[in-house]
LUMTOR-880118 format. One line per field, with one value per residue: residue in one letter; x, y, z of N, C-alpha, C, O in turn; residue number from 1. Coordinates in Angstrom, 2 decimals, m for minus. Last residue first. Example, Ala and Ser with C-alpha at 12.3 -4.5 7.8 and 13.67 -1.06 7.14 Angstrom:
<sites>
resn	c(s|a)
n_X	c(12.85|13.19)
n_Y	c(m2.25|m5.69)
n_Z	c(7.08|7.80)
ca_X	c(13.67|12.30)
ca_Y	c(m1.06|m4.50)
ca_Z	c(7.14|7.80)
c_X	c(12.90|13.20)
c_Y	c(0.03|m3.30)
c_Z	c(7.87|7.80)
o_X	c(13.41|14.24)
o_Y	c(1.14|m3.32)
o_Z	c(8.04|8.46)
resi	c(2|1)
</sites>
This chain:
<sites>
resn	c(a|a|g|t|a|e|f|g|t|t|l|l|d|l|l|h|e|k|t|e|a|d|v|a|g|f|p|e|d|l|l|l|v|r|p|q|v|a|f|a|r|a|v|a|c|r|q|r|q|r|g|s|i|q|a|p|k|k|d|r|q|d|w|i|r|v|a|r|l|l|r|e|i|r|a|s|k|t|a|q|k|l|p|r|r|d|r|f|v|a|a|v|a|q|a|v|n|e|y|v|s|l|w|p|l|l|s|h|h|q|f|v|m|g|r|d|a|g|p|r|t|i|p|v|d|e|l|m|l|t|g|t|t|v|s|t|l|g|a|i|l|s|l|l|t|s|k|g|c|g|s|h|g|i|l|s|v|f|e|g|r|r|i|s|l|s|l|n|d|l|a|t|y|s|g|f|s|k|t|v|h|g|i|e|l|y|p|a|a|m)
n_X	c(112.78|115.24|116.14|115.34|112.95|111.40|110.53|109.43|109.24|108.01|109.58|112.15|111.64|111.01|113.51|115.06|113.71|114.10|116.86|117.12|115.60|115.01|111.97|109.51|107.66|107.11|104.58|101.75|100.82|100.25|99.55|99.47|98.05|99.16|102.41|104.91|106.23|108.11|106.96|106.86|109.59|110.55|109.19|110.36|113.01|112.66|111.90|114.33|115.93|114.75|115.33|118.22|118.52|117.85|115.20|115.06|118.20|120.44|121.13|121.07|122.52|123.33|120.93|119.67|118.77|116.78|118.21|118.96|116.46|115.88|117.90|117.37|114.82|115.43|117.19|115.48|113.63|115.35|116.17|113.72|111.22|107.81|104.40|102.10|100.35|101.16|103.79|104.00|103.24|105.07|107.58|107.47|107.31|109.76|111.65|111.43|112.27|114.81|116.31|116.09|115.03|112.39|111.21|109.56|108.29|107.39|106.03|106.73|104.17|102.59|102.84|102.21|100.73|99.44|97.15|97.22|97.15|94.64|92.07|88.62|86.99|86.34|84.87|86.04|86.57|89.17|88.06|85.75|83.69|80.64|78.44|78.97|81.26|83.90|86.44|90.03|91.87|91.78|92.92|90.73|90.70|93.14|92.65|90.62|92.09|93.93|92.06|90.38|91.13|93.23|94.95|93.75|94.83|95.03|96.01|96.88|97.39|98.38|97.24|97.27|93.79|91.86|89.47|86.84|84.97|82.95|81.70|79.92|82.18|84.40|84.00|81.73|81.05|79.65|81.48|82.86|82.05|82.29|80.92|81.11|80.30|82.72|85.60|87.41|90.11|89.73|87.01|87.47|88.63|86.82)
n_Y	c(84.70|83.67|82.97|80.58|81.16|81.94|79.76|77.18|74.68|73.51|74.25|73.42|70.67|70.09|70.61|68.53|66.23|66.54|66.32|63.63|62.22|64.20|65.10|64.82|65.03|67.27|68.32|67.57|70.55|72.77|76.01|78.20|81.27|83.73|84.08|85.55|85.37|83.39|80.87|80.37|80.45|78.25|76.21|76.49|75.84|73.16|72.23|72.61|70.78|68.41|68.53|70.68|73.24|74.25|74.83|77.22|78.99|80.48|82.15|80.59|78.55|79.28|79.08|76.83|76.21|77.40|79.58|80.93|81.83|83.49|85.46|86.57|87.66|89.59|91.26|92.26|93.68|95.59|96.96|98.04|98.29|97.39|98.24|95.99|94.98|95.65|94.84|92.35|90.66|91.14|90.84|88.12|86.88|87.72|86.55|83.86|84.02|85.21|83.07|81.27|83.14|82.56|80.85|79.14|79.58|76.53|74.18|71.73|69.51|69.71|73.19|75.30|78.41|80.68|83.12|85.79|86.37|84.42|83.39|83.63|83.35|82.85|85.25|85.73|84.61|83.60|82.30|79.91|78.46|76.62|75.04|73.66|73.83|76.25|76.99|77.21|78.57|79.03|77.41|75.81|74.40|73.09|71.41|69.78|68.53|67.06|65.21|63.41|60.83|60.25|58.00|57.91|60.13|62.81|65.94|67.50|70.61|72.53|75.67|78.43|78.81|75.87|74.70|72.57|71.19|69.23|68.22|67.28|65.67|65.95|65.03|63.59|63.69|64.95|67.87|67.74|69.21|69.58|70.87|71.69|72.45|74.72|75.33|77.93|78.90|79.55|79.33|80.90|79.26|78.62)
n_Z	c(57.95|58.70|61.15|61.94|63.12|60.97|59.71|61.89|62.73|60.49|58.27|58.98|59.20|56.56|55.39|56.59|55.69|52.91|52.74|53.55|51.59|48.57|46.83|45.70|47.75|49.20|48.88|48.96|49.11|51.58|52.40|55.00|55.79|55.62|54.08|53.32|50.97|51.35|51.38|48.60|47.93|49.38|48.01|45.48|46.08|46.69|44.19|42.83|44.16|43.32|40.57|39.92|37.35|34.91|34.82|36.38|35.97|38.37|40.39|42.78|43.83|46.33|47.75|48.65|51.32|52.61|53.63|51.31|50.51|52.73|52.59|49.99|50.45|52.42|51.03|49.04|50.61|51.73|49.45|48.57|51.11|50.63|51.19|51.97|49.86|47.24|47.10|48.20|46.01|43.90|45.13|45.91|43.38|42.28|43.98|43.29|40.62|40.83|41.92|39.76|36.83|34.46|32.74|34.28|37.38|39.07|39.96|41.28|42.09|44.31|45.49|47.96|48.55|50.94|51.41|51.11|48.48|46.81|44.48|45.65|47.79|51.01|53.22|56.46|58.95|58.56|55.70|54.55|52.24|51.87|49.40|46.11|44.55|44.95|42.48|42.47|43.89|46.56|48.41|48.92|46.47|46.59|48.78|47.67|45.61|47.04|48.23|46.92|46.29|44.59|46.62|50.04|52.68|54.88|55.66|58.66|60.12|62.76|64.05|64.05|64.45|63.67|61.46|60.77|58.14|56.04|52.92|50.87|49.03|46.33|43.72|41.72|38.32|36.35|36.63|39.48|42.59|45.94|48.87|52.24|54.86|55.37|56.84|58.14|59.94|62.60|64.88|68.11|71.10|74.03)
ca_X	c(111.48|114.93|116.40|116.57|114.00|111.86|111.71|109.28|109.80|107.41|108.15|111.90|112.09|109.99|112.36|115.43|113.83|112.75|116.22|117.79|115.24|115.63|113.22|110.66|107.73|108.41|105.70|102.84|100.26|101.30|98.96|100.38|97.81|98.50|100.97|104.34|105.11|108.57|107.25|105.63|108.66|111.03|108.94|108.91|112.69|113.15|110.94|113.13|116.24|114.69|113.95|117.54|118.72|119.28|115.66|114.58|116.80|120.07|121.14|120.13|121.86|124.37|121.48|119.86|120.05|116.43|117.55|119.99|117.21|115.06|117.76|118.63|115.00|114.45|117.67|116.66|113.20|114.63|117.18|114.42|112.37|109.10|105.61|102.86|100.17|99.84|103.41|104.30|102.49|103.62|107.20|107.62|106.24|108.50|111.51|111.05|111.01|113.71|116.15|115.64|116.02|113.01|112.03|110.80|108.27|108.20|105.32|107.23|105.15|103.38|102.24|103.34|100.54|100.57|97.27|97.07|98.48|95.09|93.41|89.65|86.36|87.41|84.73|85.96|85.20|88.90|89.32|85.96|85.07|81.39|79.12|78.09|79.96|83.08|85.35|88.78|92.18|90.98|93.81|91.19|89.55|92.89|93.69|90.34|90.91|94.41|92.99|89.97|90.06|91.92|95.00|94.24|93.86|95.58|94.95|97.31|96.40|98.89|97.13|98.43|95.08|92.19|90.90|87.22|86.19|83.04|82.84|79.44|80.74|84.17|85.30|81.80|81.94|78.91|80.49|83.39|81.78|82.93|80.82|81.64|79.44|81.35|85.13|86.16|89.71|90.50|87.82|86.70|88.77|87.51)
ca_Y	c(85.30|83.78|84.35|80.59|80.58|82.97|80.37|78.49|75.63|73.35|74.49|74.84|71.41|69.90|71.45|69.94|66.49|66.49|67.58|64.70|62.17|63.11|65.41|64.81|63.79|66.63|69.07|66.61|69.40|71.93|74.78|77.56|79.82|83.39|83.79|85.48|86.30|84.76|81.53|80.39|81.40|79.61|76.42|76.66|77.19|74.08|72.18|73.33|72.21|68.75|68.57|69.40|72.71|74.03|73.69|75.95|78.80|79.45|82.71|81.70|78.29|79.14|80.40|76.97|75.72|76.17|78.66|80.30|80.92|82.32|84.63|85.88|86.61|88.54|90.55|91.48|92.57|94.66|96.28|97.03|98.84|97.14|98.35|97.06|94.75|96.04|96.07|93.49|90.70|91.16|92.12|89.18|86.71|88.04|88.01|84.29|83.37|85.98|84.32|80.89|82.44|83.34|81.89|78.63|80.21|77.74|75.27|73.03|69.91|68.49|72.07|74.58|77.03|80.23|81.66|85.30|86.26|85.58|83.29|83.72|83.29|82.60|84.18|86.34|85.09|84.69|82.52|81.20|78.47|77.86|75.18|74.16|73.64|75.16|77.36|76.72|78.28|79.91|78.38|76.73|75.22|74.05|72.43|70.63|69.34|68.18|66.03|64.81|60.99|60.52|58.84|57.32|59.32|61.52|65.21|66.64|69.59|71.80|74.22|77.73|79.47|77.01|74.71|73.83|71.12|70.33|68.22|67.78|65.65|66.19|64.84|64.38|63.15|63.97|67.16|67.97|68.25|69.98|69.85|71.89|71.65|74.43|74.66|77.18|78.47|80.45|78.75|80.68|80.24|78.07)
ca_Z	c(57.63|57.29|60.75|61.17|63.97|61.91|59.14|61.30|63.69|61.81|58.26|58.70|60.36|57.60|55.05|56.75|57.12|53.47|52.38|54.29|53.01|49.33|47.54|44.79|47.00|49.42|48.32|48.79|48.40|51.02|51.88|54.06|55.70|56.88|54.03|54.66|51.00|51.14|52.66|49.40|47.32|49.68|49.43|45.62|45.61|47.73|45.28|42.38|44.29|44.75|41.04|40.15|38.70|35.17|34.01|36.91|35.63|37.41|39.04|42.59|42.54|45.30|47.44|47.19|50.78|51.89|54.56|52.14|49.63|52.42|53.79|50.28|49.44|52.68|52.22|48.67|49.76|52.61|50.28|47.77|50.41|51.27|50.38|52.61|51.29|47.72|46.41|49.05|47.26|43.67|44.52|46.91|44.37|41.61|43.94|44.64|40.95|40.24|42.66|41.11|37.66|35.53|32.13|33.68|36.06|38.93|39.28|41.75|41.08|44.13|44.76|47.38|48.09|50.13|51.34|52.49|49.09|47.56|45.07|44.61|46.47|50.04|52.23|55.13|58.66|59.51|56.40|55.20|52.73|52.09|50.68|47.17|43.90|45.45|43.39|41.90|42.49|45.71|47.75|49.97|46.88|45.50|48.87|48.82|45.28|46.22|49.03|47.02|47.30|44.00|45.43|48.81|51.96|54.50|54.97|57.55|59.76|61.60|63.93|64.55|64.18|64.51|61.80|61.40|58.94|57.00|53.84|52.15|49.27|47.76|44.37|42.95|39.35|37.13|35.83|38.13|41.52|44.68|47.83|50.89|53.97|55.75|55.64|58.28|58.60|61.74|63.80|66.88|70.03|72.88)
c_X	c(111.56|113.64|116.01|116.99|115.35|113.02|112.26|110.60|109.67|107.97|107.54|110.42|111.84|110.36|111.25|114.24|114.14|112.78|114.81|117.15|115.86|115.30|113.72|111.99|108.98|108.55|107.05|104.11|101.38|100.68|100.05|99.80|98.77|98.21|100.42|102.83|104.39|107.45|107.58|105.83|107.37|110.07|109.38|108.53|111.20|112.84|111.36|112.08|115.05|115.02|113.84|116.10|117.91|119.57|117.12|115.08|116.36|118.57|120.73|120.05|120.99|123.79|122.51|120.36|120.15|117.62|117.18|119.37|118.35|115.79|116.95|118.50|116.29|114.66|116.73|117.17|114.38|114.16|116.53|115.45|113.07|110.19|106.88|104.18|100.83|99.71|102.10|104.07|102.75|102.84|105.69|107.17|106.28|107.33|110.18|110.80|110.52|112.34|114.93|115.36|115.38|114.03|112.72|111.72|109.59|108.05|106.09|106.52|105.49|104.50|103.15|102.75|101.84|100.39|98.39|97.16|98.42|96.42|93.77|91.02|87.36|86.74|85.94|85.87|85.06|87.59|89.13|87.33|85.32|82.80|79.90|78.91|78.88|81.81|84.54|87.68|90.98|91.23|93.03|92.10|89.97|91.71|93.51|91.38|90.59|93.25|93.44|90.90|89.66|90.80|93.59|94.22|94.47|94.48|95.57|96.10|96.95|97.88|97.80|98.37|96.20|93.56|91.18|88.68|86.47|84.25|82.80|80.52|80.43|82.67|85.21|83.10|81.99|79.75|79.70|82.47|82.43|82.70|81.49|81.46|79.83|80.55|83.74|85.73|88.50|90.13|88.51|87.60|87.92|87.51)
c_Y	c(86.80|84.50|84.60|82.01|80.57|82.45|81.44|79.03|77.05|74.32|74.43|75.15|72.91|70.66|71.30|70.85|67.96|66.83|67.65|66.05|63.31|63.26|64.20|65.07|63.69|65.32|68.36|67.26|68.44|70.69|74.00|76.20|79.27|81.90|83.49|85.22|86.31|85.78|83.01|81.12|81.50|80.66|77.83|76.91|77.47|75.52|73.10|73.37|73.06|70.22|68.94|69.60|71.42|73.47|73.34|74.72|77.43|79.42|81.71|82.24|79.47|78.90|80.31|78.36|75.74|75.61|77.34|79.26|80.25|81.33|83.37|84.97|85.84|87.37|89.39|90.66|91.66|93.45|95.26|96.26|97.71|97.81|98.13|97.15|95.85|95.97|96.58|94.83|91.97|91.34|92.23|90.52|87.82|87.93|88.43|85.80|83.80|85.35|85.10|82.17|82.05|82.49|82.78|79.68|79.90|78.30|76.60|74.24|71.36|68.75|70.85|73.31|76.50|78.77|81.29|83.78|85.80|85.32|84.56|83.55|83.34|82.42|84.08|85.21|85.84|85.40|83.77|81.21|79.86|77.58|76.48|74.24|74.11|75.03|76.13|77.02|77.73|79.68|79.36|77.80|76.25|74.95|73.50|71.74|70.29|69.10|67.27|65.71|62.45|60.75|59.01|58.32|58.81|60.72|63.92|65.94|68.82|70.70|73.72|76.22|78.65|77.57|76.00|73.71|72.51|70.11|69.45|67.74|66.06|66.29|65.01|64.05|64.09|63.36|66.21|67.19|68.72|68.86|70.41|70.65|71.81|73.73|74.15|76.64|77.57|80.20|79.83|80.07|79.88|79.10)
c_Z	c(57.47|56.98|59.30|60.81|63.27|62.76|60.06|60.79|63.17|62.84|59.66|58.79|60.17|58.86|56.08|56.48|57.38|54.96|52.96|54.01|53.81|50.81|48.31|45.50|46.13|48.67|48.42|48.23|48.03|50.41|51.17|53.69|54.66|56.96|55.42|54.65|52.35|51.26|52.48|50.73|48.14|49.14|49.83|47.08|45.78|47.35|46.42|43.50|43.84|44.97|42.50|40.62|38.86|36.56|34.28|36.12|36.17|37.17|37.97|41.17|42.10|43.91|46.32|46.80|49.25|51.10|53.88|53.06|50.37|51.54|53.50|51.50|49.71|51.72|52.55|49.85|49.43|51.83|51.21|48.58|49.67|50.44|51.21|51.85|52.10|49.24|46.98|48.37|48.05|44.96|44.34|46.34|45.42|42.58|43.30|44.65|42.33|40.53|42.15|41.91|38.99|36.28|33.18|33.09|35.37|37.53|39.26|41.16|41.38|43.13|44.75|46.79|47.52|49.77|50.40|52.57|50.54|48.22|45.82|45.27|45.32|48.69|51.31|54.11|57.35|59.15|57.25|55.87|53.29|52.58|50.76|48.46|44.86|44.60|43.79|42.91|41.73|44.23|46.88|49.38|47.92|45.81|47.79|48.94|46.44|45.83|48.24|47.81|47.52|45.00|44.87|47.66|50.67|53.80|54.44|56.97|58.57|61.33|62.66|64.44|64.82|64.13|62.57|61.83|59.50|57.88|54.74|53.24|50.70|47.97|45.88|43.67|40.55|38.26|36.72|37.20|40.24|43.68|46.60|50.02|52.50|54.67|55.99|56.91|58.77|60.28|62.98|65.81|68.81|71.75)
o_X	c(110.55|113.42|116.40|118.05|116.39|113.95|113.43|111.66|109.78|107.24|106.66|110.03|111.37|109.50|110.61|113.98|113.56|111.97|114.39|116.91|115.20|114.78|112.96|113.01|109.45|109.49|108.02|104.65|101.91|100.08|100.70|99.59|98.87|98.14|101.16|102.06|103.38|107.69|107.34|104.98|106.86|109.78|108.66|107.66|110.82|112.45|110.52|111.45|114.80|114.47|112.94|115.71|117.04|120.72|117.58|115.36|117.20|117.78|120.68|119.01|120.25|124.51|122.57|120.23|120.66|117.48|117.26|119.93|118.68|115.74|117.31|118.94|116.30|114.69|117.20|117.54|114.27|114.26|117.10|115.60|113.02|110.09|106.99|104.98|100.15|99.04|101.92|104.14|101.80|101.86|105.10|106.45|105.24|106.45|109.57|109.84|109.34|111.36|114.12|114.29|114.26|113.91|113.53|112.91|110.65|107.72|105.49|106.42|104.60|105.62|104.32|102.23|102.50|99.95|98.32|97.24|99.44|96.78|93.27|91.11|87.00|86.01|86.49|86.70|84.06|87.53|88.95|87.71|85.13|83.06|79.83|79.95|77.98|81.36|84.49|87.97|90.93|90.84|93.56|92.06|89.60|91.71|93.71|91.02|90.33|93.43|93.34|90.56|88.70|89.64|92.86|93.56|95.55|93.35|96.51|95.27|97.41|97.56|97.79|99.36|96.10|94.39|90.77|89.06|86.36|84.54|82.64|80.27|80.65|81.96|85.87|83.28|82.27|79.23|79.15|82.66|82.54|83.11|81.29|81.81|78.98|80.18|83.59|85.52|88.56|89.89|87.95|88.81|87.68|86.48)
o_Y	c(87.44|84.89|85.61|82.23|80.56|83.20|81.81|78.78|78.00|74.75|75.22|76.19|73.58|71.24|72.29|71.78|68.58|67.62|68.70|66.83|63.90|64.29|63.30|65.26|62.59|64.56|68.79|66.81|68.49|69.88|74.50|75.34|79.81|81.33|83.04|86.04|86.99|86.93|83.80|81.89|82.60|81.65|78.53|77.73|78.57|76.32|73.74|74.40|74.12|70.85|69.68|70.70|71.11|73.23|72.26|73.69|76.57|79.78|82.06|82.75|79.35|79.03|81.19|78.76|74.80|74.66|76.28|78.19|79.10|80.12|82.29|83.82|84.62|86.22|88.32|89.50|90.44|92.32|94.20|95.05|96.56|97.88|98.61|96.21|96.56|96.81|97.79|95.87|92.60|92.09|93.27|91.26|88.38|88.79|89.40|86.27|84.07|86.07|85.59|82.32|82.47|81.27|83.64|79.43|80.34|77.57|77.67|75.25|72.15|68.28|70.92|72.46|77.15|77.98|81.56|83.21|85.46|84.17|85.64|83.55|83.12|81.45|85.09|84.30|86.53|86.62|84.86|80.25|80.86|76.58|77.32|73.58|74.86|76.01|75.13|77.29|77.78|80.50|80.40|78.96|77.42|76.13|74.68|72.89|71.47|70.32|68.39|66.87|62.71|60.85|58.04|59.36|59.22|60.65|63.95|65.40|69.41|69.92|74.38|75.54|78.24|76.87|77.09|72.74|73.51|68.99|70.57|67.27|65.30|66.93|64.29|62.94|65.28|62.59|66.63|65.99|69.91|67.71|71.57|69.54|72.04|74.35|73.25|77.40|76.56|81.12|80.89|80.28|78.70|79.73)
o_Z	c(57.21|55.83|58.72|60.23|63.92|63.09|59.97|61.37|63.94|63.73|59.98|59.32|61.08|59.52|56.44|57.26|58.28|55.43|53.45|54.94|54.66|51.24|48.66|44.84|45.87|48.93|47.81|47.22|46.92|51.12|50.25|54.55|53.55|58.05|56.30|55.15|52.50|51.61|53.39|51.15|48.36|49.82|50.54|47.37|46.18|48.20|47.04|43.73|44.41|45.88|42.89|41.01|38.05|36.90|33.92|36.72|36.41|38.04|36.79|40.77|41.12|42.92|45.46|45.65|48.64|50.33|54.50|53.26|50.08|51.78|53.97|51.45|49.65|52.14|52.93|49.69|49.54|52.30|51.46|48.42|50.09|49.22|52.33|51.89|52.85|49.84|47.19|49.03|48.52|44.99|44.60|47.01|45.78|42.59|43.74|45.26|42.51|40.68|42.94|42.49|39.30|36.35|32.83|32.94|35.83|36.59|39.41|41.85|41.71|43.29|45.12|47.51|46.71|50.60|49.20|53.66|51.13|48.47|45.52|46.50|44.16|48.47|50.88|54.12|57.14|59.07|56.72|56.53|52.60|53.26|49.87|48.59|44.47|44.00|43.09|44.07|40.50|43.40|46.51|49.79|47.82|45.45|48.05|49.19|46.21|45.74|48.74|48.06|48.25|44.60|44.70|47.73|50.27|54.28|53.65|57.71|57.59|62.24|61.63|64.72|65.97|63.55|62.16|62.49|58.79|58.31|54.26|54.35|51.64|47.19|46.63|44.17|40.38|39.07|37.73|37.00|39.97|43.89|46.25|50.42|51.64|53.67|56.81|55.96|59.47|59.50|62.71|65.83|68.53|71.48)
resi	c(190|189|188|187|186|185|184|183|182|181|180|179|178|177|176|175|174|173|172|171|170|169|168|167|166|165|164|163|162|161|160|159|158|157|156|155|154|153|152|151|150|149|148|147|146|145|144|143|142|141|140|139|138|137|136|135|134|133|132|131|130|129|128|127|126|125|124|123|122|121|120|119|118|117|116|115|114|113|112|111|110|109|108|107|106|105|104|103|102|101|100|99|98|97|96|95|94|93|92|91|90|89|88|87|86|85|84|83|82|81|80|79|78|77|76|75|74|73|72|71|70|69|68|67|66|65|64|63|62|61|60|59|58|57|56|55|54|53|52|51|50|49|48|47|46|45|44|43|42|41|40|39|38|37|36|35|34|33|32|31|30|29|28|27|26|25|24|23|22|21|20|19|18|17|16|15|14|13|12|11|10|9|8|7|6|5|4|3|2|1)
</sites>
């Protein structure tokens, strides 16, 4: 049996006297899809934020391929419940900013390659025609599509989704789920 890809070992996360997660352990193998299901306030978003490196554990360990998770990294893409786009940038620029930041250090890409990647992703999530608009000029479902494109654009090793489809209609949700489960590669978008 393969070693765990993502290992959550006896993690506890407290906020003052409130304990959001208590001694949680979970092993996830490469390629697995895992869903966290529970009532509001049970710690799902807290766990995703810990894995993303946005906050630190109180006790326990988080490991990705045997490397401790201690801060945010491009190896983990996160799509939040709220799109969290940069409001002063266009749709295209929001995705381009992520690509520029990640591929500057990981492996430099030519500008034409970056541009082609961004276009394919924005077309795959069906917002290419909105590429020059700012987030305030597009609908909530279009903002979420942009957030999904931005997360995929950096080719993370782990994709964390915190209820990303709450603001989208059924057809868009089905389309995005298909892209996520079959991969953007199948669409030629990766």
